[in-house]
C-alpha positions, 0 to 999 in steps of 0.5 A: 907545718903546725902539725909537723911542729907538734908532732916533733915536739911530742916526740922530743917530749917522750924521749925526755920523759923516758930519759927522766924515768931512766935517771930516776930508776938508776938514782933509786938503785944508787940510793939502795946500794948506798944504804945497804953497805952502812949502819945508820946514824941519828937513830933517834929519828926512828922514834915514833911521836905521839901517844895516840899514834904509839898506842896504835903501834905507830901504824899511821902512814894512812891515817895520821890526821893531826899534828903528828901527820908531820912525822908520819905522812906530810901529804896529810897537810893537804887534807887538814882544814884547821890550825893545829898545835901538838906536843908530845913527851916520852919518858924512856929508860933511865935518863932519856927523854924524847919531845915532839912539837908540831904546828900545822897551818892550812893554806888555800887550794888544798895546801898546808904548811907545817913545822916540827921539832924533835929533841932527844935529851939525856940531861946531865950525866956524871963522867965516871972514872974506873980504877985500873986495879979494881974495875968495880971501883969508880969515881965521879968526883971533880970530873964534870958531866956531859950530855947527849943532845939530838935535835931535828928541825923539819919544815913540811909542805903538802898539796893536792895535785889532781886530787892526789894528796902529796907532801914533802918534808925537809929536815936539818939534823944535829947530834951531840955527845960530849965533844963529839957532834955531827950535822946533816940534812934529810927528806921525807915524802908521802902520799895517800889515796882513798880507796872506798868512801863507805866503809872508809878505806885509805892507803898511804905510803911514805919514804922517811929519813932519806939523807945523811949527817957528817961528823967533824973530821969523819965520813958521812953517816946515812940516816935511818931510811925506811919505806912505809905502806899502810891501810886504814879502815874507818867504819862507824866507831871503829878504826883498824890499821895495818902497816908494813915498815921496811927499813934498809938497815933492819928486818921488816916490821908489821904493825896493827892498831885498833881504836874504839870511839865511845861518845859520853856526850857530843863534846866529850869522847873516849878512845881505848887503843891497842896495837901490836908490832913485830919489833919484839926482836930487831936485828940491825945489819950492814954489809960489814956488821950486825947486832940484835936488840932483844925485848923491844916493844910488841903490844901497846896500850893507850887511851885518848880523851877528846873534848870540845870547848869554845872554838878549840878541839882538844885531844889528850892521849897517853900510852904505855909501851912494855919493854921486857928488858929495859922497862916501860915507856910512857908517852903523853901528848896534847893536840889542839885544833883551832 
């Protein structure tokens, strides 16, 4: 009687498992179709964070091991053993500034919790009135000003399940330009797998920006969903990264990163970094429209300094990203482990 009950239970379980897999498959197809027909909004979510990661062309899905893990792969939260606090500032063309603040708190049993904030801010911009008679004549007198403010607040959790790191992030997204605003929600998912220990080779996978925002009195707008697969080779003092980024709204991007560790002393290390990605000409498209941005980033160059004092391990990183048409982007970041 017991054996018969167990067999029936096992049959029911297998049917439920198959039914669940079918649901997941069709849900995945629905998401792909939903994203293939629209251009995304909240594109500030696609601006990579951290000067160190950016110097490596942001090919950090398989490698991220500090506070920027919250952006690149939340599964790293299950591997980080120290509390970490990180800040990054980017100075873009003209008036735009991009900021990142992240905190990681490790928990027991290979678990970790993280919080991050991303802000894109334009500062105050004068409202300009162009003359109908002479389009080159403009005035800003007594017209006031406006600003662009994009904000994302993210809570992340990572845990090892059967020695397999997994991570999930929930994000609240807000955009505001003058008197136009939109709000919404999104998710990130990530995982890692250690292929070899010597030399250390790690594979990583992440899904970023699954979700949407909704302007007031308008249809929803999807977030810039992308899939990322990366490999990280860490051998002696060398780090080599490779990554493929597949955005559903643009062309596939290939990324490469190289770093060398030069120890001046046990407490002081220097890291020259070089990166390259194929985002030199990006085409954004949907079913109904498309446009191309030329002259974006190709090579990236950066340096990092690691210094240990007392019980704090500090990293200061800098990168310059040449943009041929729009000028250079400068990023600086600070990460503290304690």
